[in-house]
C-alpha positions in Angstrom: 99.2 121.5 117.1 100.3 119.1 114.6 100.4 119.5 110.7 96.9 118.0 110.1 95.7 120.7 112.7 95.0 118.2 115.6 95.6 119.6 119.4 96.6 117.2 121.9 94.7 117.6 125.2 95.5 115.0 127.7 93.9 115.1 131.4 94.1 111.8 133.3 91.9 111.5 136.3 90.4 109.4 138.8 88.4 106.5 137.6 85.3 107.8 139.1 85.4 111.1 137.3 83.0 112.1 134.8 84.5 111.7 130.9 82.3 114.9 130.2 83.3 116.9 133.0 87.1 116.0 131.6 86.3 117.1 128.2 84.9 120.5 129.5 88.0 120.9 131.5 90.4 120.1 128.6 88.6 122.5 126.4 88.9 125.3 129.2 92.6 124.7 129.4 93.2 124.9 126.0 90.9 127.6 125.4 93.9 129.9 123.7 94.2 127.3 121.3 90.6 126.8 120.2 90.0 130.1 118.4 89.5 128.2 115.1 88.1 125.2 116.3 85.0 124.2 113.8 84.0 120.7 115.0 84.8 118.4 117.9 84.1 114.7 117.3 82.6 112.7 120.1 81.4 109.4 120.9 77.9 108.4 122.2 79.1 108.8 125.5 79.4 112.6 125.5 76.2 113.6 123.6 73.5 115.5 125.7 72.4 119.0 125.9 74.0 120.1 129.0 77.6 118.8 127.6 76.7 120.5 124.6 76.0 123.7 126.6 78.8 123.5 128.4 81.1 123.0 125.5 79.4 126.2 123.8 80.2 128.2 126.7 83.6 127.3 127.0 84.7 127.1 123.2 82.1 129.6 121.6 78.8 128.7 120.0 80.3 128.3 116.6 81.8 125.1 117.4 80.0 122.2 116.2 79.8 118.6 118.2 79.4 115.8 115.9 78.6 112.7 117.6 80.5 109.5 115.7 77.6 106.9 116.1 77.8 103.0 114.8 75.7 102.3 112.1 75.7 98.4 112.6 76.8 95.5 114.9 79.3 94.5 112.4 82.9 96.3 112.1 83.3 99.5 110.1 85.9 102.3 110.2 84.3 105.2 111.6 85.2 108.8 110.6 88.1 110.0 112.9 87.6 107.4 115.9 90.5 105.2 114.4 92.9 108.1 115.3 91.9 108.0 118.8 91.7 104.1 118.8 95.0 103.8 117.0 96.4 106.1 119.5 95.3 103.8 122.6 96.7 100.8 120.8 100.3 102.2 120.5 99.9 103.4 124.2 99.2 99.8 125.3 102.5 98.6 123.6 104.4 100.2 126.5 104.2 98.1 129.8 103.9 101.0 132.3 100.7 102.0 130.4 99.3 98.3 129.7 97.9 98.6 133.6 97.3 101.3 135.6 100.4 101.0 138.1 100.8 104.4 138.9 99.8 105.8 142.2 99.4 109.4 141.2 97.6 110.9 138.0 100.4 113.1 137.1 102.8 110.2 136.9 100.5 108.5 134.8 99.9 111.7 132.4 103.9 112.1 132.5 104.2 108.5 131.2 101.6 109.0 128.4 103.4 112.0 127.2 106.9 110.0 127.4 105.3 107.5 125.1 103.8 110.0 122.6 106.9 111.6 122.6 109.1 108.4 121.6 106.0 107.3 119.1 106.4 110.4 117.4 110.1 110.6 117.4 110.5 107.0 116.0 107.8 108.2 113.0 110.2 111.3 111.9 113.3 109.5 112.1 112.0 106.4 110.0 
């Protein structure tokens, strides 16, 4: 958990795997860290009653799911979504992460962790 209370959960799956199922798996794996979780911010692809029910079973009924929706077709900064988008931009600066070169998802996951460690260290030392 970082200083702002964010928990990093990373799961690299096959391209045909459901993002909703991946989100439930991540929450299940991080269950011991989620005792004080209040809100999960989602994009529109993760809304739905079945998904909300599955997250409720894993994280507890007190967790609120908040879908970040676009209100117009023009560019606007959306609450909390910029954190994820910015991280994707940082990761794409690394050649091995700009395309899917890896054969195994475990190697992709390790490459992402390595890039995030490097980004974090450079921010700490500057």
